[in-house]
N, CA, C and O atoms as a CHARMM CRD file, in Angstrom:
* protein
*
  376
    1    1 UNK  N     79.32200 103.64800  80.09400 PROA 1      0.00000
    2    1 UNK  CA    78.49500 102.94600  79.14000 PROA 1      0.00000
    3    1 UNK  C     78.70900 103.59000  77.77500 PROA 1      0.00000
    4    1 UNK  O     78.84200 104.80900  77.65800 PROA 1      0.00000
    5    2 UNK  N     78.74000 102.74800  76.75200 PROA 2      0.00000
    6    2 UNK  CA    78.91000 103.22200  75.39000 PROA 2      0.00000
    7    2 UNK  C     77.82400 102.65200  74.49900 PROA 2      0.00000
    8    2 UNK  O     77.38000 101.51700  74.67200 PROA 2      0.00000
    9    3 UNK  N     77.41200 103.45900  73.55200 PROA 3      0.00000
   10    3 UNK  CA    76.49500 103.03600  72.49700 PROA 3      0.00000
   11    3 UNK  C     77.21700 103.29200  71.19000 PROA 3      0.00000
   12    3 UNK  O     77.59600 104.42600  70.89900 PROA 3      0.00000
   13    4 UNK  N     77.40800 102.25300  70.40500 PROA 4      0.00000
   14    4 UNK  CA    78.08900 102.38300  69.11700 PROA 4      0.00000
   15    4 UNK  C     77.13800 101.91700  68.02300 PROA 4      0.00000
   16    4 UNK  O     76.51500 100.86100  68.13900 PROA 4      0.00000
   17    5 UNK  N     77.03200 102.69500  66.98100 PROA 5      0.00000
   18    5 UNK  CA    76.20100 102.35600  65.83600 PROA 5      0.00000
   19    5 UNK  C     77.10500 102.41600  64.61200 PROA 5      0.00000
   20    5 UNK  O     77.72100 103.44600  64.33600 PROA 5      0.00000
   21    6 UNK  N     77.18200 101.32500  63.89100 PROA 6      0.00000
   22    6 UNK  CA    78.05600 101.31000  62.72100 PROA 6      0.00000
   23    6 UNK  C     77.52400 100.38100  61.64100 PROA 6      0.00000
   24    6 UNK  O     76.67700  99.52100  61.88300 PROA 6      0.00000
   25    7 UNK  N     78.04700 100.58500  60.44900 PROA 7      0.00000
   26    7 UNK  CA    77.66800  99.80100  59.28200 PROA 7      0.00000
   27    7 UNK  C     78.89600  99.06300  58.77100 PROA 7      0.00000
   28    7 UNK  O     79.97800  99.63700  58.64900 PROA 7      0.00000
   29    8 UNK  N     78.70800  97.78700  58.47500 PROA 8      0.00000
   30    8 UNK  CA    79.74000  96.98700  57.81800 PROA 8      0.00000
   31    8 UNK  C     79.06500  96.25200  56.68400 PROA 8      0.00000
   32    8 UNK  O     78.09800  95.51600  56.88200 PROA 8      0.00000
   33    9 UNK  N     79.58900  96.46300  55.49800 PROA 9      0.00000
   34    9 UNK  CA    78.99700  95.89700  54.29900 PROA 9      0.00000
   35    9 UNK  C     77.51800  96.26800  54.26900 PROA 9      0.00000
   36    9 UNK  O     77.19600  97.45500  54.31500 PROA 9      0.00000
   37   10 UNK  N     76.62500  95.31800  54.19600 PROA 10     0.00000
   38   10 UNK  CA    75.19700  95.63000  54.13800 PROA 10     0.00000
   39   10 UNK  C     74.49900  95.27700  55.45300 PROA 10     0.00000
   40   10 UNK  O     73.36800  94.79100  55.45100 PROA 10     0.00000
   41   11 UNK  N     75.18200  95.52600  56.57600 PROA 11     0.00000
   42   11 UNK  CA    74.60900  95.25000  57.88500 PROA 11     0.00000
   43   11 UNK  C     74.79500  96.45700  58.79700 PROA 11     0.00000
   44   11 UNK  O     75.82000  97.13800  58.75600 PROA 11     0.00000
   45   12 UNK  N     73.78400  96.70200  59.61600 PROA 12     0.00000
   46   12 UNK  CA    73.83800  97.76400  60.61500 PROA 12     0.00000
   47   12 UNK  C     73.96000  97.10900  61.97900 PROA 12     0.00000
   48   12 UNK  O     73.19900  96.19700  62.30200 PROA 12     0.00000
   49   13 UNK  N     74.90800  97.56700  62.77800 PROA 13     0.00000
   50   13 UNK  CA    75.11500  97.02100  64.11500 PROA 13     0.00000
   51   13 UNK  C     74.96000  98.10700  65.16200 PROA 13     0.00000
   52   13 UNK  O     75.38700  99.24500  64.97100 PROA 13     0.00000
   53   14 UNK  N     74.34500  97.73500  66.26200 PROA 14     0.00000
   54   14 UNK  CA    74.21600  98.60400  67.42500 PROA 14     0.00000
   55   14 UNK  C     74.83100  97.84300  68.58700 PROA 14     0.00000
   56   14 UNK  O     74.36800  96.76000  68.94500 PROA 14     0.00000
   57   15 UNK  N     75.87500  98.41300  69.17500 PROA 15     0.00000
   58   15 UNK  CA    76.56800  97.77500  70.28500 PROA 15     0.00000
   59   15 UNK  C     76.33400  98.58700  71.54900 PROA 15     0.00000
   60   15 UNK  O     76.48100  99.80900  71.55400 PROA 15     0.00000
   61   16 UNK  N     75.97200  97.89800  72.61100 PROA 16     0.00000
   62   16 UNK  CA    75.78700  98.50600  73.92600 PROA 16     0.00000
   63   16 UNK  C     76.80200  97.85100  74.84400 PROA 16     0.00000
   64   16 UNK  O     76.82400  96.62800  74.98700 PROA 16     0.00000
   65   17 UNK  N     77.64900  98.67300  75.47200 PROA 17     0.00000
   66   17 UNK  CA    78.73900  98.13400  76.28400 PROA 17     0.00000
   67   17 UNK  C     78.84100  98.89800  77.59600 PROA 17     0.00000
   68   17 UNK  O     78.65900 100.11400  77.64900 PROA 17     0.00000
   69   18 UNK  N     79.13600  98.15100  78.64800 PROA 18     0.00000
   70   18 UNK  CA    79.41400  98.80900  79.92500 PROA 18     0.00000
   71   18 UNK  C     80.64500  98.16500  80.55500 PROA 18     0.00000
   72   18 UNK  O     81.12500  97.12500  80.10300 PROA 18     0.00000
   73   19 UNK  N     81.13500  98.79800  81.59000 PROA 19     0.00000
   74   19 UNK  CA    82.29400  98.27000  82.30300 PROA 19     0.00000
   75   19 UNK  C     81.89100  97.88100  83.72900 PROA 19     0.00000
   76   19 UNK  O     82.65800  98.04600  84.67700 PROA 19     0.00000
   77   20 UNK  N     80.67300  97.36500  83.85100 PROA 20     0.00000
   78   20 UNK  CA    80.12200  97.00600  85.15400 PROA 20     0.00000
   79   20 UNK  C     80.64200  95.68700  85.68800 PROA 20     0.00000
   80   20 UNK  O     81.74700  95.25500  85.35700 PROA 20     0.00000
   81   21 UNK  N     79.84100  95.06400  86.50600 PROA 21     0.00000
   82   21 UNK  CA    80.24100  93.83000  87.19400 PROA 21     0.00000
   83   21 UNK  C     80.32000  92.62900  86.27400 PROA 21     0.00000
   84   21 UNK  O     81.07400  91.69400  86.54400 PROA 21     0.00000
   85   22 UNK  N     79.55300  92.63600  85.18700 PROA 22     0.00000
   86   22 UNK  CA    79.54700  91.50600  84.27700 PROA 22     0.00000
   87   22 UNK  C     78.93000  90.27200  84.91700 PROA 22     0.00000
   88   22 UNK  O     78.50900  90.30400  86.07400 PROA 22     0.00000
   89   23 UNK  N     78.88200  89.19000  84.15900 PROA 23     0.00000
   90   23 UNK  CA    78.31700  87.93300  84.65100 PROA 23     0.00000
   91   23 UNK  C     78.77000  86.80600  83.73700 PROA 23     0.00000
   92   23 UNK  O     79.34300  87.04500  82.67400 PROA 23     0.00000
   93   24 UNK  N     78.50800  85.58000  84.15900 PROA 24     0.00000
   94   24 UNK  CA    78.83900  84.41000  83.36500 PROA 24     0.00000
   95   24 UNK  C     77.62600  84.04400  82.51600 PROA 24     0.00000
   96   24 UNK  O     76.63800  83.54800  83.05700 PROA 24     0.00000
   97   25 UNK  N     77.66700  84.27300  81.20000 PROA 25     0.00000
   98   25 UNK  CA    76.51600  83.96100  80.35100 PROA 25     0.00000
   99   25 UNK  C     76.12500  82.48600  80.40100 PROA 25     0.00000
  100   25 UNK  O     74.95600  82.15300  80.20200 PROA 25     0.00000
  101   26 UNK  N     77.07500  81.60600  80.66000 PROA 26     0.00000
  102   26 UNK  CA    76.79000  80.18500  80.74600 PROA 26     0.00000
  103   26 UNK  C     75.97300  79.81700  81.96900 PROA 26     0.00000
  104   26 UNK  O     75.39400  78.73300  82.03700 PROA 26     0.00000
  105   27 UNK  N     75.92800  80.72900  82.93900 PROA 27     0.00000
  106   27 UNK  CA    75.18700  80.46000  84.17100 PROA 27     0.00000
  107   27 UNK  C     73.76600  81.01900  84.13600 PROA 27     0.00000
  108   27 UNK  O     73.04900  80.95800  85.13400 PROA 27     0.00000
  109   28 UNK  N     73.35700  81.56300  82.98700 PROA 28     0.00000
  110   28 UNK  CA    71.99500  82.08700  82.89100 PROA 28     0.00000
  111   28 UNK  C     71.01000  80.93900  83.04100 PROA 28     0.00000
  112   28 UNK  O     71.08200  79.94000  82.32500 PROA 28     0.00000
  113   29 UNK  N     70.10500  81.09700  83.96800 PROA 29     0.00000
  114   29 UNK  CA    69.12800  80.04100  84.21200 PROA 29     0.00000
  115   29 UNK  C     67.89200  80.20500  83.36300 PROA 29     0.00000
  116   29 UNK  O     67.73400  81.20300  82.66000 PROA 29     0.00000
  117   30 UNK  N     67.01400  79.21900  83.43100 PROA 30     0.00000
  118   30 UNK  CA    65.78800  79.23000  82.66100 PROA 30     0.00000
  119   30 UNK  C     64.69500  80.09100  83.26300 PROA 30     0.00000
  120   30 UNK  O     63.64400  80.26900  82.64800 PROA 30     0.00000
  121   31 UNK  N     64.92200  80.63200  84.46100 PROA 31     0.00000
  122   31 UNK  CA    63.88200  81.43800  85.10100 PROA 31     0.00000
  123   31 UNK  C     63.73500  82.82600  84.49200 PROA 31     0.00000
  124   31 UNK  O     62.73600  83.50500  84.73000 PROA 31     0.00000
  125   32 UNK  N     64.71200  83.25000  83.71500 PROA 32     0.00000
  126   32 UNK  CA    64.64400  84.54900  83.03800 PROA 32     0.00000
  127   32 UNK  C     64.78000  84.31800  81.54800 PROA 32     0.00000
  128   32 UNK  O     65.50000  83.42000  81.11200 PROA 32     0.00000
  129   33 UNK  N     64.08500  85.13200  80.76800 PROA 33     0.00000
  130   33 UNK  CA    64.12100  84.88900  79.32400 PROA 33     0.00000
  131   33 UNK  C     64.46500  86.13300  78.51800 PROA 33     0.00000
  132   33 UNK  O     64.14700  86.19500  77.33000 PROA 33     0.00000
  133   34 UNK  N     65.09800  87.11100  79.12100 PROA 34     0.00000
  134   34 UNK  CA    65.44300  88.34800  78.41700 PROA 34     0.00000
  135   34 UNK  C     66.34100  88.12400  77.21800 PROA 34     0.00000
  136   34 UNK  O     66.06800  88.64700  76.13800 PROA 34     0.00000
  137   35 UNK  N     67.41600  87.35100  77.38800 PROA 35     0.00000
  138   35 UNK  CA    68.32200  87.09900  76.26600 PROA 35     0.00000
  139   35 UNK  C     67.62200  86.29500  75.18200 PROA 35     0.00000
  140   35 UNK  O     67.77300  86.59200  73.99700 PROA 35     0.00000
  141   36 UNK  N     66.86300  85.28900  75.56900 PROA 36     0.00000
  142   36 UNK  CA    66.15100  84.48100  74.57300 PROA 36     0.00000
  143   36 UNK  C     65.16900  85.34500  73.78800 PROA 36     0.00000
  144   36 UNK  O     65.03100  85.17400  72.57700 PROA 36     0.00000
  145   37 UNK  N     64.48900  86.26700  74.45800 PROA 37     0.00000
  146   37 UNK  CA    63.54600  87.15800  73.77300 PROA 37     0.00000
  147   37 UNK  C     64.26200  88.06900  72.78500 PROA 37     0.00000
  148   37 UNK  O     63.79100  88.26300  71.66400 PROA 37     0.00000
  149   38 UNK  N     65.40500  88.63200  73.19700 PROA 38     0.00000
  150   38 UNK  CA    66.15200  89.50800  72.28600 PROA 38     0.00000
  151   38 UNK  C     66.63700  88.72800  71.07500 PROA 38     0.00000
  152   38 UNK  O     66.54500  89.21600  69.94900 PROA 38     0.00000
  153   39 UNK  N     67.15600  87.51500  71.29000 PROA 39     0.00000
  154   39 UNK  CA    67.63100  86.69700  70.18100 PROA 39     0.00000
  155   39 UNK  C     66.48500  86.33200  69.24200 PROA 39     0.00000
  156   39 UNK  O     66.64700  86.35500  68.02200 PROA 39     0.00000
  157   40 UNK  N     65.33500  85.99700  69.80800 PROA 40     0.00000
  158   40 UNK  CA    64.17900  85.63800  68.98300 PROA 40     0.00000
  159   40 UNK  C     63.70000  86.82400  68.15400 PROA 40     0.00000
  160   40 UNK  O     63.41300  86.67300  66.96700 PROA 40     0.00000
  161   41 UNK  N     63.61100  87.98300  68.75800 PROA 41     0.00000
  162   41 UNK  CA    63.14100  89.16700  68.03000 PROA 41     0.00000
  163   41 UNK  C     64.09800  89.56100  66.91600 PROA 41     0.00000
  164   41 UNK  O     63.66400  89.95700  65.83500 PROA 41     0.00000
  165   42 UNK  N     65.39100  89.45600  67.17000 PROA 42     0.00000
  166   42 UNK  CA    66.35600  89.76000  66.12100 PROA 42     0.00000
  167   42 UNK  C     66.26600  88.73100  64.99200 PROA 42     0.00000
  168   42 UNK  O     66.35700  89.09900  63.82100 PROA 42     0.00000
  169   43 UNK  N     66.08900  87.45600  65.32200 PROA 43     0.00000
  170   43 UNK  CA    65.97100  86.41300  64.30200 PROA 43     0.00000
  171   43 UNK  C     64.74600  86.64100  63.42700 PROA 43     0.00000
  172   43 UNK  O     64.77800  86.34800  62.23200 PROA 43     0.00000
  173   44 UNK  N     63.66600  87.16100  64.00900 PROA 44     0.00000
  174   44 UNK  CA    62.44000  87.41600  63.24700 PROA 44     0.00000
  175   44 UNK  C     62.64700  88.44300  62.13900 PROA 44     0.00000
  176   44 UNK  O     61.92600  88.42800  61.14200 PROA 44     0.00000
  177   45 UNK  N     63.62500  89.33600  62.30300 PROA 45     0.00000
  178   45 UNK  CA    63.89600  90.33800  61.27000 PROA 45     0.00000
  179   45 UNK  C     65.19800  90.04200  60.51700 PROA 45     0.00000
  180   45 UNK  O     65.72000  90.89300  59.79800 PROA 45     0.00000
  181   46 UNK  N     65.71000  88.82000  60.69600 PROA 46     0.00000
  182   46 UNK  CA    66.91200  88.40500  59.98600 PROA 46     0.00000
  183   46 UNK  C     68.20000  88.86700  60.61900 PROA 46     0.00000
  184   46 UNK  O     69.24800  88.85100  59.97400 PROA 46     0.00000
  185   47 UNK  N     68.14100  89.27800  61.86600 PROA 47     0.00000
  186   47 UNK  CA    69.31200  89.78600  62.55800 PROA 47     0.00000
  187   47 UNK  C     69.85500  88.82600  63.59700 PROA 47     0.00000
  188   47 UNK  O     69.39400  87.69300  63.73100 PROA 47     0.00000
  189   48 UNK  N     70.84600  89.31200  64.32900 PROA 48     0.00000
  190   48 UNK  CA    71.46500  88.52400  65.39300 PROA 48     0.00000
  191   48 UNK  C     71.63100  89.37500  66.63600 PROA 48     0.00000
  192   48 UNK  O     71.63900  90.60400  66.57100 PROA 48     0.00000
  193   49 UNK  N     71.76200  88.70700  67.76000 PROA 49     0.00000
  194   49 UNK  CA    72.04000  89.34400  69.04200 PROA 49     0.00000
  195   49 UNK  C     73.18700  88.56300  69.66600 PROA 49     0.00000
  196   49 UNK  O     73.03800  87.38200  69.97900 PROA 49     0.00000
  197   50 UNK  N     74.33000  89.21600  69.85000 PROA 50     0.00000
  198   50 UNK  CA    75.50400  88.55100  70.40800 PROA 50     0.00000
  199   50 UNK  C     75.85700  89.16400  71.75000 PROA 50     0.00000
  200   50 UNK  O     75.89900  90.38600  71.89300 PROA 50     0.00000
  201   51 UNK  N     76.10800  88.31400  72.72700 PROA 51     0.00000
  202   51 UNK  CA    76.41800  88.74000  74.08900 PROA 51     0.00000
  203   51 UNK  C     77.81300  88.29200  74.45900 PROA 51     0.00000
  204   51 UNK  O     78.21200  87.16000  74.18500 PROA 51     0.00000
  205   52 UNK  N     78.55100  89.19400  75.08700 PROA 52     0.00000
  206   52 UNK  CA    79.86600  88.87100  75.60500 PROA 52     0.00000
  207   52 UNK  C     79.97600  89.48300  76.99400 PROA 52     0.00000
  208   52 UNK  O     79.80400  90.69100  77.16300 PROA 52     0.00000
  209   53 UNK  N     80.26200  88.65200  77.98100 PROA 53     0.00000
  210   53 UNK  CA    80.40500  89.14000  79.35000 PROA 53     0.00000
  211   53 UNK  C     81.19900  88.13600  80.15700 PROA 53     0.00000
  212   53 UNK  O     81.26700  86.95400  79.82100 PROA 53     0.00000
  213   54 UNK  N     81.79400  88.62500  81.22200 PROA 54     0.00000
  214   54 UNK  CA    82.45900  87.76100  82.17800 PROA 54     0.00000
  215   54 UNK  C     82.44300  88.46300  83.52300 PROA 54     0.00000
  216   54 UNK  O     82.46500  89.69200  83.57800 PROA 54     0.00000
  217   55 UNK  N     82.40500  87.69900  84.60900 PROA 55     0.00000
  218   55 UNK  CA    82.37400  88.33100  85.93000 PROA 55     0.00000
  219   55 UNK  C     83.53100  89.31600  86.10400 PROA 55     0.00000
  220   55 UNK  O     84.69100  88.98300  85.85900 PROA 55     0.00000
  221   56 UNK  N     83.19600  90.51600  86.52600 PROA 56     0.00000
  222   56 UNK  CA    84.19400  91.56200  86.73700 PROA 56     0.00000
  223   56 UNK  C     84.64500  92.26000  85.47900 PROA 56     0.00000
  224   56 UNK  O     85.50000  93.14400  85.54000 PROA 56     0.00000
  225   57 UNK  N     84.08600  91.88300  84.31800 PROA 57     0.00000
  226   57 UNK  CA    84.58400  92.41900  83.06100 PROA 57     0.00000
  227   57 UNK  C     83.58100  93.17400  82.22500 PROA 57     0.00000
  228   57 UNK  O     83.82300  93.39900  81.03900 PROA 57     0.00000
  229   58 UNK  N     82.47000  93.57100  82.79700 PROA 58     0.00000
  230   58 UNK  CA    81.48600  94.31700  82.02100 PROA 58     0.00000
  231   58 UNK  C     80.70700  93.43200  81.07600 PROA 58     0.00000
  232   58 UNK  O     80.75900  92.20500  81.16200 PROA 58     0.00000
  233   59 UNK  N     79.98300  94.07000  80.17200 PROA 59     0.00000
  234   59 UNK  CA    79.09700  93.34300  79.26900 PROA 59     0.00000
  235   59 UNK  C     79.03000  94.07800  77.92500 PROA 59     0.00000
  236   59 UNK  O     79.05200  95.30700  77.87100 PROA 59     0.00000
  237   60 UNK  N     78.95100  93.30600  76.86000 PROA 60     0.00000
  238   60 UNK  CA    78.79800  93.85000  75.51100 PROA 60     0.00000
  239   60 UNK  C     77.68600  93.07700  74.81800 PROA 60     0.00000
  240   60 UNK  O     77.73700  91.85000  74.74000 PROA 60     0.00000
  241   61 UNK  N     76.67900  93.79000  74.31300 PROA 61     0.00000
  242   61 UNK  CA    75.60700  93.19500  73.52900 PROA 61     0.00000
  243   61 UNK  C     75.61000  93.89600  72.17300 PROA 61     0.00000
  244   61 UNK  O     75.57300  95.12400  72.09900 PROA 61     0.00000
  245   62 UNK  N     75.65500  93.10100  71.09700 PROA 62     0.00000
  246   62 UNK  CA    75.68000  93.64800  69.73800 PROA 62     0.00000
  247   62 UNK  C     74.47700  93.11700  68.97400 PROA 62     0.00000
  248   62 UNK  O     74.30100  91.90900  68.81900 PROA 62     0.00000
  249   63 UNK  N     73.65400  94.04300  68.50100 PROA 63     0.00000
  250   63 UNK  CA    72.50000  93.72400  67.67000 PROA 63     0.00000
  251   63 UNK  C     72.88200  94.05200  66.23300 PROA 63     0.00000
  252   63 UNK  O     73.34200  95.15800  65.95200 PROA 63     0.00000
  253   64 UNK  N     72.69600  93.10300  65.32000 PROA 64     0.00000
  254   64 UNK  CA    73.05200  93.30500  63.92200 PROA 64     0.00000
  255   64 UNK  C     71.86500  92.92600  63.04000 PROA 64     0.00000
  256   64 UNK  O     71.25700  91.86900  63.20900 PROA 64     0.00000
  257   65 UNK  N     71.54700  93.81800  62.09100 PROA 65     0.00000
  258   65 UNK  CA    70.44900  93.56100  61.15600 PROA 65     0.00000
  259   65 UNK  C     70.92700  93.84400  59.73400 PROA 65     0.00000
  260   65 UNK  O     71.75000  94.73300  59.51400 PROA 65     0.00000
  261   66 UNK  N     70.40400  93.07700  58.76500 PROA 66     0.00000
  262   66 UNK  CA    70.75800  93.36000  57.37500 PROA 66     0.00000
  263   66 UNK  C     70.08400  94.64800  56.92100 PROA 66     0.00000
  264   66 UNK  O     68.95100  94.93900  57.30600 PROA 66     0.00000
  265   67 UNK  N     70.79000  95.41100  56.10300 PROA 67     0.00000
  266   67 UNK  CA    70.24200  96.64600  55.55500 PROA 67     0.00000
  267   67 UNK  C     69.61400  96.37300  54.19800 PROA 67     0.00000
  268   67 UNK  O     70.15200  95.59500  53.41100 PROA 67     0.00000
  269   68 UNK  N     68.48600  97.00300  53.91900 PROA 68     0.00000
  270   68 UNK  CA    67.91000  96.86300  52.57300 PROA 68     0.00000
  271   68 UNK  C     68.82100  97.54300  51.55300 PROA 68     0.00000
  272   68 UNK  O     69.57300  98.45600  51.89500 PROA 68     0.00000
  273   69 UNK  N     68.75100  97.10200  50.31700 PROA 69     0.00000
  274   69 UNK  CA    69.65200  97.62600  49.28900 PROA 69     0.00000
  275   69 UNK  C     69.50200  99.12700  49.07800 PROA 69     0.00000
  276   69 UNK  O     70.47800  99.78400  48.71700 PROA 69     0.00000
  277   70 UNK  N     68.31100  99.69500  49.29200 PROA 70     0.00000
  278   70 UNK  CA    68.13900 101.13400  49.09000 PROA 70     0.00000
  279   70 UNK  C     68.86300 101.96800  50.15200 PROA 70     0.00000
  280   70 UNK  O     68.98900 103.18300  49.99500 PROA 70     0.00000
  281   71 UNK  N     69.33700 101.33700  51.22400 PROA 71     0.00000
  282   71 UNK  CA    70.04100 102.09700  52.26100 PROA 71     0.00000
  283   71 UNK  C     71.43900 102.50700  51.82100 PROA 71     0.00000
  284   71 UNK  O     72.08300 103.30700  52.49900 PROA 71     0.00000
  285   72 UNK  N     71.91800 101.98300  50.71400 PROA 72     0.00000
  286   72 UNK  CA    73.25600 102.33800  50.23900 PROA 72     0.00000
  287   72 UNK  C     73.40900 103.83600  50.03700 PROA 72     0.00000
  288   72 UNK  O     74.50700 104.37200  50.19500 PROA 72     0.00000
  289   73 UNK  N     72.33700 104.51300  49.69500 PROA 73     0.00000
  290   73 UNK  CA    72.43700 105.96200  49.45900 PROA 73     0.00000
  291   73 UNK  C     72.68600 106.72600  50.75600 PROA 73     0.00000
  292   73 UNK  O     73.09400 107.88700  50.71300 PROA 73     0.00000
  293   74 UNK  N     72.44500 106.09000  51.92300 PROA 74     0.00000
  294   74 UNK  CA    72.68300 106.75200  53.20400 PROA 74     0.00000
  295   74 UNK  C     74.16400 106.86800  53.51300 PROA 74     0.00000
  296   74 UNK  O     74.58600 107.76700  54.24200 PROA 74     0.00000
  297   75 UNK  N     74.95100 105.95700  52.95700 PROA 75     0.00000
  298   75 UNK  CA    76.36800 105.89800  53.27900 PROA 75     0.00000
  299   75 UNK  C     77.19400 106.04000  52.02100 PROA 75     0.00000
  300   75 UNK  O     76.90100 105.41900  50.99900 PROA 75     0.00000
  301   76 UNK  N     78.21500 106.85200  52.09700 PROA 76     0.00000
  302   76 UNK  CA    79.13400 106.96500  50.97600 PROA 76     0.00000
  303   76 UNK  C     80.19400 105.88600  51.09800 PROA 76     0.00000
  304   76 UNK  O     80.53400 105.46200  52.20300 PROA 76     0.00000
  305   77 UNK  N     80.70600 105.45000  49.98200 PROA 77     0.00000
  306   77 UNK  CA    81.72200 104.40500  49.96100 PROA 77     0.00000
  307   77 UNK  C     82.91000 104.78900  50.83800 PROA 77     0.00000
  308   77 UNK  O     83.40200 105.91500  50.76200 PROA 77     0.00000
  309   78 UNK  N     83.36500 103.87300  51.65600 PROA 78     0.00000
  310   78 UNK  CA    84.55200 104.09600  52.46900 PROA 78     0.00000
  311   78 UNK  C     84.29900 104.68200  53.83300 PROA 78     0.00000
  312   78 UNK  O     85.19100 104.63400  54.68000 PROA 78     0.00000
  313   79 UNK  N     83.11500 105.24100  54.09700 PROA 79     0.00000
  314   79 UNK  CA    82.88000 105.85900  55.40200 PROA 79     0.00000
  315   79 UNK  C     82.90900 104.83900  56.52700 PROA 79     0.00000
  316   79 UNK  O     83.42200 105.13500  57.60600 PROA 79     0.00000
  317   80 UNK  N     82.37300 103.64400  56.30500 PROA 80     0.00000
  318   80 UNK  CA    82.32600 102.62900  57.36200 PROA 80     0.00000
  319   80 UNK  C     83.74300 102.22000  57.75800 PROA 80     0.00000
  320   80 UNK  O     84.03500 102.04500  58.94100 PROA 80     0.00000
  321   81 UNK  N     84.61900 102.06900  56.76700 PROA 81     0.00000
  322   81 UNK  CA    85.98500 101.67200  57.06800 PROA 81     0.00000
  323   81 UNK  C     86.74700 102.76500  57.80700 PROA 81     0.00000
  324   81 UNK  O     87.60600 102.46600  58.63700 PROA 81     0.00000
  325   82 UNK  N     86.44400 104.02300  57.51800 PROA 82     0.00000
  326   82 UNK  CA    87.16700 105.12100  58.15300 PROA 82     0.00000
  327   82 UNK  C     86.60800 105.46900  59.52000 PROA 82     0.00000
  328   82 UNK  O     87.21500 106.24000  60.26300 PROA 82     0.00000
  329   83 UNK  N     85.44300 104.90300  59.86000 PROA 83     0.00000
  330   83 UNK  CA    84.83500 105.21100  61.14700 PROA 83     0.00000
  331   83 UNK  C     83.92400 106.41600  61.10400 PROA 83     0.00000
  332   83 UNK  O     83.44100 106.85600  62.14700 PROA 83     0.00000
  333   84 UNK  N     83.67400 106.96600  59.91500 PROA 84     0.00000
  334   84 UNK  CA    82.85200 108.17400  59.79900 PROA 84     0.00000
  335   84 UNK  C     81.40700 107.93200  60.21600 PROA 84     0.00000
  336   84 UNK  O     80.70600 108.87200  60.59100 PROA 84     0.00000
  337   85 UNK  N     80.95500 106.68600  60.15500 PROA 85     0.00000
  338   85 UNK  CA    79.58300 106.37900  60.54900 PROA 85     0.00000
  339   85 UNK  C     79.50000 105.86300  61.97900 PROA 85     0.00000
  340   85 UNK  O     78.43900 105.41700  62.41400 PROA 85     0.00000
  341   86 UNK  N     80.58900 105.91700  62.70200 PROA 86     0.00000
  342   86 UNK  CA    80.61800 105.39500  64.06400 PROA 86     0.00000
  343   86 UNK  C     80.25300 106.51500  65.03200 PROA 86     0.00000
  344   86 UNK  O     80.81500 107.60900  64.97600 PROA 86     0.00000
  345   87 UNK  N     79.30500 106.22500  65.91900 PROA 87     0.00000
  346   87 UNK  CA    78.86400 107.18900  66.91400 PROA 87     0.00000
  347   87 UNK  C     79.10500 106.60000  68.28300 PROA 87     0.00000
  348   87 UNK  O     78.64000 105.49500  68.56300 PROA 87     0.00000
  349   88 UNK  N     79.81000 107.29600  69.14000 PROA 88     0.00000
  350   88 UNK  CA    80.01700 106.85000  70.51000 PROA 88     0.00000
  351   88 UNK  C     79.43100 107.88500  71.44400 PROA 88     0.00000
  352   88 UNK  O     79.71700 109.07700  71.32600 PROA 88     0.00000
  353   89 UNK  N     78.61700 107.43000  72.36500 PROA 89     0.00000
  354   89 UNK  CA    78.00900 108.31700  73.34700 PROA 89     0.00000
  355   89 UNK  C     78.45700 107.87200  74.72600 PROA 89     0.00000
  356   89 UNK  O     77.91100 106.90500  75.25700 PROA 89     0.00000
  357   90 UNK  N     79.43500 108.54400  75.32700 PROA 90     0.00000
  358   90 UNK  CA    79.89200 108.13700  76.64600 PROA 90     0.00000
  359   90 UNK  C     78.85000 108.44800  77.71000 PROA 90     0.00000
  360   90 UNK  O     78.10500 109.42300  77.61200 PROA 90     0.00000
  361   91 UNK  N     78.81900 107.61900  78.70100 PROA 91     0.00000
  362   91 UNK  CA    77.89800 107.81000  79.83000 PROA 91     0.00000
  363   91 UNK  C     78.40600 108.94600  80.70100 PROA 91     0.00000
  364   91 UNK  O     79.60200 109.05200  80.97100 PROA 91     0.00000
  365   92 UNK  N     77.48400 109.79100  81.13400 PROA 92     0.00000
  366   92 UNK  CA    77.85800 110.90100  82.01500 PROA 92     0.00000
  367   92 UNK  C     78.29700 110.35000  83.35900 PROA 92     0.00000
  368   92 UNK  O     77.65300 109.45600  83.90700 PROA 92     0.00000
  369   93 UNK  N     79.37000 110.86800  83.88300 PROA 93     0.00000
  370   93 UNK  CA    79.86100 110.44900  85.18800 PROA 93     0.00000
  371   93 UNK  C     78.94000 110.99900  86.27100 PROA 93     0.00000
  372   93 UNK  O     78.51800 112.15400  86.22600 PROA 93     0.00000
  373   94 UNK  N     78.64100 110.14500  87.24300 PROA 94     0.00000
  374   94 UNK  CA    77.79500 110.58800  88.36500 PROA 94     0.00000
  375   94 UNK  C     78.53900 110.50600  89.66000 PROA 94     0.00000
  376   94 UNK  O     77.98900 110.83800  90.71100 PROA 94     0.00000
């Protein structure tokens, strides 16, 4: 499992990825509302929630939110492009 946090332009993204069993997002039924809830909550703050998965191929969920203009002081120019603001936390093997 990986957690990636990065900035592109004036947006902050948090990506959660695994290499598990995956699933077909098109087959999600109406009996569960987890994805709809995440999408709704992100929309309420002006963000997005993107899901990518396929059976046997793991899953990737990316949450993206706009950054306020005062956040520019947190990042120096060019760090996002060089990957300096990218954090990867590998899952401990069990």
